[in-house]
Residue, then its C-alpha position, 0 to 999 in steps of 0.5 A: m344516132s349515138t350522139v343523139f342518144n348521148f345528148t338525151f341520156v346524160p341530162w336524163f341520168r343526171s335528173v334521175a340521180p338525185y332521186i336514186h340517192m334520196h331513196r337509197g336505204k328507204t322502205f317502200v310498201v307496195g300494194i298491187a291490186g289483184e286486177a294488175i296480175a289478172a291483166g298480165k302486168l306481173q312480169h313488168l312489175a317484177q322487173d321494175l320492183a327488182l330494179i328499184q330494189s337494186m338501187g337500195v330500196k327495201i320493198v314489202l310487196v302486198h298482193g291483192f286477189r279480188p278477181q282471182v277469188n271471184e273466179q274461183l267462186a264462179a267456178k264453184g257456182h257461188t256469187p261473191k258477197y260484199a258489204k261496205g266494200i268488204r267481202i263476206t267470207d263464208e267457208i267456201a269463199l275462205d277456201c277460194a281465197q286460200e287457193a287464190a293466194g297460194q296460186l298468186r304467191y307461186e306466180i309472184e315468186a316465179a316472176f322474181s326467180q327467172g333471172l329476168p333474162n332480156t330485161p334491165m335486171a338480167g343476171s340479178t337474183v331477187r330473194v322473195i320471202s313470205g311468212n306468217f308476219i300478220t296476226a289477224r282478228p275477225v271483223g265480226i258482226v257489223d250493223g247486223v252483217d256477219f262477215m264470218h271469216s273476214g278479218l282485220v290486222r291485229k298485229v304486224d311482226v315488225l321485227g321479223i319483217t325488218r330482219t328479212l329486209d335487212m338480209g336484202a330480201m323482198v318481203l311478200l305478203s298475202p292478204f291473209g292473217f292468222s289468229p293466235t289459235g291458228e284460225a285463218f282470216n281473209l283480209t284486204m290488200e289495202e288494209v294489210a299494206t296500210s297497217v304494215a306501212t304504218e307499223l314499219q313507219a315506211d317512207k312510202l306506201i304505194f298502191l298500183t290500182e285500176t284508177h289513174g289517181i285523183r283528178v283535180n276536179p274529182l267528180e268530173p270526167a277525165s280530160d286535158d282540163n281535168p288532169i291527175d292531181t299529182e300532189l294532195p296535201l293531207a288536209v285537202a285529201k281529208k276534206l275530199l274524203a269527208d265530202s265523198p260518199a262512203p266507198t264500196e268499189p275500187t273505182d270510187i274516189g275514197f277507196y284507196l284514198q282513205h288508206c293513203v290518208k290513214a297512213c299519212e295521219e299515222g306517220v307515213e309521209r307519202s302515200h301514192i295511188l298509181p295506175f297499173a295500166v301505164d307501163g313503168a308507172l312505179l319508175l315514173e312515180v319514184y324517179v321522175h319529178d312530177g310523177i304519174g299518179t296522185m301522192v298524198i303528202d303530210e306537209k306539216l302546216e307550221e312548215l309550209r303555209e301562206a304568209t301573213a303580215d308577221d312574216v314580212g320581216g322574215i321574207l325581206q331577210l331571206i330575199e335581200p342577199f339575192e336582190n343584192d347579187g342581182t338574182l332577184v328584182k328588188r322589192n321594197r318593204t311596202e310592196i311586200e306588206r301590200d302583197v303578203d297574202h300572195y306569198t307561200i313560205i316554208e318556216h322552221d322554228g320561226v325562221i323562213f327558209a323559202c318563199a314565192a309569190l303568186y300574181p294572177y292574171p285571170e284574163g290570160k288564165t295564168a299567174e306569175m310566180a315571183a321571188l322564188t327563194v330558198s335559203p343557202q342553208s337549206q338548198g338541195q333539201g327540196d324546199g324549192e320544189k315544195v313551194l313550187k308544188r304549193v304555188e301550183q295548187r294555189a293557181r289550180a284552185m283559182g281556175l288558172s291553166s298555167i304559171f310563168v316565171l321571169t328569170t335571168r339565172t335559174m332557167h335550168w332549175f325550172i326547165k327540169r320541173g316542166f317549164v318551157q321557154m317562151e318569147p316575151d310576147w307570150l306574156p299577158e298584156a298587163r305583164k308585158r307592159k311592165y316587162n324590163w327589156d333591158r334585163k332580158s329575163q327568160v320567160l318560162v311557162k308551165k301548164l297545170 
């Protein structure tokens, strides 16, 4: 039994280690919907956050309290009122919000103060520090609706939060802010988390929500043919928002997505929407290659893009050394010029550092990814993964259900990224006819 464990543990740990290394010293802002705490998920979330912090990540935790405030209102015989997805906070709702925030802050601090016995973090101490880090202003009267004590973030105490994080503590923020005159305002978790992530220029903004993320076809029901889109380029996310109705409910497509887009537009490179219903969702998203939710990513268009005729010379220069040592099959200039629109490239300052081509076989609902190449100068920096993700998106947009590669040298790289080895007979008929049986390339397939 221990041999089997060793056999699975070692490759697993090796696959996780690069992500541990990559995230050390980074800052994550994590927004947890109040529904997650109402659903009894706090204990496991506290364990996972403590684990992530122990690996050198600085964490700002922002909690929501929508259901908890509504519960307090119901107990007082009042109905929650909303407009444009924002709570209208009268005097009674403000009292309820203060009570709910106080109770939740107590519960969260308690969850991190138990020494986490019988958990992966047994014996650890996590300092949680909260305070008046947010200055707020009133929403005011919008389209004739007086939002009363509902507010928006006016200012974030970046220095105070940064110093607290540098002390090794986790910062806990409630969706509350105060005006310079001491007036309290009820804020939304989503806006607080986005504002803090933007002001800190955090490395990640993560929402743990009721939704599982954004589907490949967002308006169609969840199914095996309509999985979560694990990576949305910012431009695609903005178009999706523009094409969707204004969100009012947390389950609406744009409810969390609008905040992810705003954060990415203002300098936060990666924003995530994760399901709190999945145990370990945070760990799966942060330390596993494909993740579990939707990540909105600000890929600079001048860096990652589809190739044009002007790029043929750069592509040839990039792949030539790999053709000479037998890693890649030789392609002549005419072939690359003819197929240049099949190529995706990464370019820095006019130099092409990575490329891959996509050749569709619609009859088999699949496509071949060929000539995936990363310059030796930028290997280990994730350029191969960026190109792979973009190629996967192109294939999905064509309505294909899988991609495949033929390789003689790099099969382990692909297997770590979700490809599965198949026999050459699996290949579409048109590709099988061109298969070089002497080269004995491995056929690796990834379902999309």
